C-alpha positions in Angstrom: 70.9 -5.5 -42.7 68.6 -7.7 -44.8 69.4 -11.3 -45.9 73.2 -12.0 -46.0 73.8 -15.7 -45.4 72.2 -18.7 -47.1 70.3 -19.5 -43.8 69.0 -15.9 -43.8 67.4 -16.6 -47.2 66.0 -20.0 -46.1 64.4 -18.4 -43.1 63.0 -15.6 -45.2 61.5 -18.2 -47.6 60.0 -20.0 -44.6 58.3 -16.8 -43.5 57.0 -15.9 -47.0 55.5 -19.3 -47.9 52.7 -21.4 -46.5 54.0 -24.5 -44.7 53.0 -26.9 -47.5 54.8 -24.9 -50.1 58.0 -24.4 -48.1 58.1 -28.1 -47.3 57.8 -28.9 -51.0 60.8 -26.6 -51.7 62.9 -27.6 -48.7 62.2 -31.3 -48.2 63.8 -34.5 -49.3 62.8 -38.1 -49.4 62.0 -40.5 -46.6 64.2 -39.6 -43.5 66.0 -36.9 -45.5 69.4 -38.4 -44.7 70.5 -38.0 -48.3 69.5 -34.3 -48.2 71.5 -33.7 -45.0 74.5 -35.8 -46.3 74.9 -33.5 -49.3 75.8 -30.7 -47.0 77.8 -32.9 -44.6 80.0 -34.1 -47.4 80.6 -30.6 -48.8 81.4 -29.3 -45.3 83.9 -32.1 -44.8 86.1 -30.8 -47.7 88.8 -28.5 -46.6 90.5 -26.1 -49.1 94.2 -25.7 -48.5 95.4 -22.1 -49.2 98.6 -21.4 -51.1 100.4 -18.2 -50.2 102.7 -15.5 -51.6 101.2 -15.6 -55.1 100.3 -12.6 -57.2 96.5 -12.4 -56.7 96.0 -8.9 -58.2 93.9 -10.5 -61.0 91.5 -13.3 -60.0 88.8 -14.5 -62.4 86.3 -17.3 -62.0 85.2 -17.1 -65.6 85.1 -20.3 -67.6 84.1 -21.7 -71.0 81.9 -24.7 -71.2 80.0 -26.3 -74.1 81.0 -23.4 -76.4 79.8 -20.6 -74.1 81.5 -18.1 -71.8 80.3 -18.3 -68.1 81.0 -15.5 -65.7 81.5 -18.1 -63.1 81.1 -21.9 -63.1 77.5 -22.2 -62.0 74.1 -22.5 -63.6 70.6 -22.1 -62.2 69.4 -25.7 -62.2 66.1 -27.2 -63.3 63.4 -27.0 -60.7 59.6 -27.5 -61.1 56.6 -25.6 -59.9 58.6 -22.3 -59.4 55.3 -20.4 -60.1 54.2 -21.7 -56.7 57.0 -19.8 -55.0 56.4 -16.6 -57.1 54.2 -16.2 -60.2 56.4 -16.1 -63.3 59.2 -17.6 -61.2 60.9 -19.4 -64.1 61.2 -16.2 -66.0 62.5 -14.4 -63.0 65.2 -17.0 -62.5 66.1 -17.0 -66.2 66.5 -13.2 -66.2 68.7 -13.2 -63.0 70.9 -16.0 -64.5 71.3 -14.1 -67.8 72.1 -10.9 -65.9 74.8 -12.7 -63.9 76.3 -14.3 -67.0 75.4 -17.9 -66.3 73.0 -20.5 -67.9 69.4 -21.2 -66.9 67.9 -24.7 -67.2 64.2 -24.8 -67.7 62.4 -27.8 -66.2 59.8 -30.0 -67.9 57.8 -29.2 -64.8 58.0 -25.4 -65.5 55.2 -22.9 -65.3 56.2 -20.5 -68.1 56.2 -21.4 -71.8 59.7 -21.9 -73.1 59.0 -19.6 -76.1 58.2 -16.8 -73.7 61.5 -17.2 -71.9 63.5 -17.2 -75.2 61.5 -14.1 -76.4 62.4 -12.2 -73.2 66.0 -13.3 -73.3 67.1 -13.7 -77.0 70.8 -13.9 -76.2 70.7 -15.9 -73.0 72.3 -19.4 -72.5 69.1 -21.4 -72.1 69.0 -25.2 -71.5 66.0 -27.5 -71.4 65.6 -30.3 -68.8 63.7 -33.3 -70.1 61.6 -35.9 -68.4 60.6 -38.8 -70.7 57.1 -39.7 -69.5 55.1 -42.7 -70.5 53.6 -40.6 -73.3 56.7 -40.0 -75.3 54.8 -37.5 -77.5 55.2 -35.0 -74.7 58.9 -35.3 -74.9 58.9 -35.1 -78.7 56.9 -31.8 -78.8 59.1 -30.3 -76.1 62.2 -31.1 -78.2 60.6 -29.6 -81.3 59.7 -26.4 -79.6 63.0 -26.0 -77.7 64.9 -26.6 -81.0 62.8 -24.0 -82.8 63.4 -21.6 -79.8 67.2 -22.0 -80.1 67.7 -23.5 -76.7 71.4 -24.2 -76.3 71.6 -27.6 -74.6 69.4 -30.5 -73.4 69.5 -32.1 -70.0 68.0 -35.6 -69.8 67.2 -36.5 -66.2 67.6 -40.2 -65.7 67.2 -40.8 -61.9 63.4 -40.8 -61.6 62.1 -44.2 -62.8 59.7 -43.7 -59.9 59.3 -40.8 -57.6 61.1 -40.7 -54.2 58.7 -40.9 -51.2 58.7 -37.3 -50.0 56.8 -37.7 -46.8 56.3 -34.0 -46.0 54.4 -33.7 -49.3 52.4 -36.9 -48.4 51.4 -35.5 -45.0 50.2 -32.2 -46.6 48.3 -34.0 -49.4 50.3 -32.0 -51.8 49.0 -32.3 -55.4 48.4 -30.4 -58.6 45.8 -29.2 -59.2 45.4 -28.3 -55.5 42.8 -30.2 -53.5 41.0 -28.1 -50.9 42.1 -28.9 -47.3 42.3 -27.3 -43.9 46.0 -27.0 -44.2 45.9 -25.3 -47.6 43.3 -22.9 -46.4 45.2 -22.1 -43.2 48.4 -21.6 -45.1 46.7 -19.2 -47.5 45.0 -17.2 -44.7 48.3 -16.8 -42.7 50.3 -15.7 -45.8 48.2 -13.0 -47.4 50.9 -11.6 -49.7 51.6 -15.1 -51.2 47.8 -15.7 -51.5 47.2 -12.4 -53.3 49.9 -13.1 -55.8 48.5 -16.5 -56.5 45.0 -15.2 -56.9 46.0 -12.4 -59.3 48.1 -14.7 -61.5 46.2 -18.0 -61.1 47.3 -21.4 -59.9 50.5 -22.4 -61.6 50.1 -25.0 -64.4 52.7 -27.2 -66.1 52.8 -24.8 -69.1 55.0 -26.9 -71.4 53.2 -30.2 -71.4 51.0 -29.1 -74.3 52.4 -28.0 -77.7 49.4 -25.8 -78.4 48.9 -23.3 -75.5 45.2 -22.9 -76.4 44.5 -26.6 -75.8 43.3 -27.2 -72.2 45.9 -29.2 -70.2 44.7 -32.5 -68.9 44.7 -32.9 -65.1 46.0 -36.5 -65.7 49.1 -35.3 -67.4 49.8 -32.7 -64.7 49.3 -35.3 -62.0 51.6 -37.8 -63.8 54.4 -35.3 -64.0 54.1 -34.3 -60.3 54.1 -38.1 -59.4 57.1 -38.6 -61.8 55.2 -41.2 -63.8 58.1 -41.7 -66.2 58.8 -44.1 -69.0 60.4 -46.9 -67.0 61.4 -48.7 -70.2 63.9 -46.0 -71.1 67.3 -47.6 -71.7 70.8 -46.7 -73.0 69.7 -47.6 -76.5 67.0 -44.9 -76.4 69.7 -42.2 -76.5 69.8 -42.8 -80.2 66.0 -41.9 -80.3 66.8 -38.7 -78.4 69.8 -37.8 -80.6 67.6 -38.1 -83.7 65.4 -35.4 -82.3 68.0 -33.0 -80.8 71.0 -31.8 -82.6 72.7 -29.8 -79.8 74.6 -30.8 -76.7 73.0 -33.5 -74.5 73.9 -34.0 -70.9 72.7 -36.8 -68.7 71.6 -35.7 -65.2 71.3 -38.0 -62.2 74.4 -40.2 -62.5 76.4 -41.4 -59.4 78.2 -44.5 -60.6 81.5 -44.1 -62.5 80.5 -46.9 -65.0 77.4 -45.0 -65.9 79.4 -41.9 -66.6 81.8 -43.9 -68.7 78.9 -45.4 -70.6 77.4 -41.9 -71.2 80.6 -40.8 -72.7 80.9 -43.9 -74.9 77.3 -43.3 -76.1 78.2 -39.9 -77.4 76.7 -37.7 -74.7 78.3 -34.3 -74.3 78.5 -34.2 -70.6 77.1 -35.6 -67.3 75.6 -34.0 -64.2 76.4 -35.9 -61.0 73.3 -35.6 -58.9 71.1 -37.4 -56.3 68.2 -35.1 -57.2 68.8 -32.8 -54.2 68.2 -35.7 -51.8 64.7 -36.1 -53.2 64.9 -39.6 -54.8 66.9 -42.5 -53.2 67.5 -41.5 -49.6 70.5 -43.8 -49.3 72.3 -42.5 -52.3 75.7 -41.0 -51.8 76.4 -37.3 -51.9 77.3 -36.3 -55.4 80.5 -34.4 -54.4 81.8 -37.6 -52.9 81.4 -39.4 -56.2 83.2 -36.7 -58.3 86.8 -38.0 -58.1 85.9 -41.5 -59.2 83.7 -40.2 -62.0 86.3 -37.7 -63.2 88.8 -40.6 -63.4 86.3 -42.6 -65.4 85.6 -40.0 -68.0 89.0 -38.4 -68.3 90.2 -34.8 -67.8 88.3 -33.0 -70.6 84.8 -34.4 -70.5 82.3 -31.9 -69.2 81.3 -32.8 -65.7 78.8 -30.9 -63.6 77.4 -31.5 -60.1 74.7 -30.4 -57.8 73.5 -31.1 -54.3 73.7 -28.7 -51.4 75.7 -25.9 -53.0 75.0 -22.7 -51.0 78.1 -20.6 -51.1 81.0 -19.7 -53.4 83.2 -21.9 -51.1 81.0 -24.8 -52.0 81.6 -24.1 -55.7 85.3 -24.2 -55.1 85.0 -27.4 -53.2 83.2 -29.1 -56.1 85.8 -27.8 -58.6 88.5 -29.2 -56.3 86.9 -32.6 -56.7 86.9 -32.6 -60.5 83.7 -30.7 -61.5 83.7 -28.1 -64.3 80.7 -26.3 -62.9 77.8 -26.7 -60.4 74.0 -26.4 -60.7 72.2 -24.3 -58.1 68.9 -25.5 -56.8 67.4 -24.4 -53.5 69.8 -21.4 -53.0 68.2 -19.2 -55.7 64.7 -20.6 -54.9 64.8 -19.4 -51.3 65.6 -15.9 -52.6 62.9 -16.2 -55.3 60.3 -17.0 -52.6 61.4 -14.2 -50.3 62.0 -11.3 -52.7 61.5 -12.4 -56.3 63.9 -11.6 -59.0 65.9 -8.9 -57.0 66.5 -11.6 -54.3 67.8 -14.1 -56.9 70.1 -11.4 -58.4 71.5 -10.8 -54.9 72.2 -14.5 -54.2 73.8 -15.1 -57.6 75.9 -11.9 -57.2 76.9 -13.0 -53.7 77.9 -16.5 -54.9 80.1 -14.9 -57.7 81.9 -12.6 -55.2 82.3 -15.3 -52.6 83.9 -17.5 -55.2 86.3 -14.7 -56.1 87.1 -14.2 -52.4 87.6 -17.9 -51.9 89.9 -18.2 -54.9 91.9 -15.2 -53.7 92.4 -16.7 -50.2 93.4 -20.0 -51.8 96.0 -18.4 -54.1 94.1 -19.5 -57.3 93.9 -16.9 -60.0 91.7 -19.0 -62.3 89.4 -22.0 -61.8 92.1 -24.1 -63.3 94.4 -23.3 -60.4 92.0 -24.6 -57.7 93.9 -27.5 -56.2 92.3 -30.7 -55.0 90.8 -30.5 -51.5 
C-alpha cells in the first residue's frame, strides 16, 4: 500500500537515514517536552461539525500577501535539507510550487537561491533570514534575494542562542562532519543514502557567500549550525532591515501577544507564531495554544501564520479555527523527502490538500472563512 499516514512517512524516513541524520531531523531540545506538547495541544482541539449545509462546492483556496494559495499552508524554512536528499531544497520548492503553495528557503539551505528562482520563475518563494554576528552575511542575502525577485522575507527572532539538542550532542553532530564510529556505521548500514551523498558531495551552506566561487569558511558554517546569532538585534533594528528589503516582512518565532502587537506597530506585514518546532526553549508553550490571544492582540485582518506539529489536513483546520490564516509545514514534508525525494513530498502535500477538503466538508465549511472556532 505504500506510505499513507504521517507515521508511515516518519518510519520510512527512519529507515532511509542514518541514526544521526534522523535524530537531527526528528529531535527537539532538552527533554523534548515542547516537541511533544505541540502535538498534544493540536490533538486536544475538537472540531465541531455543522450539518445540513450545501457542501457540493468546497474550496480551501485563500489569498495572502497578494498571492493565491491552493490551500493555507507553506513549506516552512528548514536547514541542511541536502543531508536528507541531495538538492533537497530544490525538490521541496518544486513540490510546493506544483501544489500551489509558497516555499520558504532557509538561510541554512544547501542550494543557491538564484538556482531555485531560475528553476521556478513563477513560484511564490520566500527567504528566511538569520542575522548572524557578521551582519554582512544578512546584507548579501537580502541583496541577492531582492535581485532574484523573492516574494517575502521571514526574519527568525527566537534563536539568540541555540537550544540544547541533546541527540545532536550525543552524536557529535557538526558541519563539516567529523569522522566518528557512529557516522561510519550509519553510512555503512544505509548504502543508498551514502551513495547519494558521495555522488553529490557533503552539503554546504550554499548561501552564506555572495560569490559562489569563493571558498566558504568552516567557521561561518559552524557558526550557523550553532546558531551564533547577533544577540544585540532589537526592535529598533527592524528599520535597518526595512531599508534593505522592500517587500513583505514577517517575524517568525513569536509567542507573546505583546510581541505580536509590537511587530504590527513596527510596520511588519505579518507574524509567524512558532516555538521553532520544539527545538529552542523546551518549556515554551505550543504555538496553537497562543493563537487566540495573539489574534486578539493584532486584530482580525493582520496576517497570522503558525507552525508546530502540523501533520494532517485536520491540523490545518484546527490552526485556522484558532485564528491562523495559514500554517507552515516542517517535518511532514521532510520525512517524505528523506524517504522518497520529490515524489514523496508531492504525495504528502497532495494528501494534506485533500485531507483539508475532506475535513472542511465534514465540518460543513465551504471555505476557510467558514471554519468555526474549535
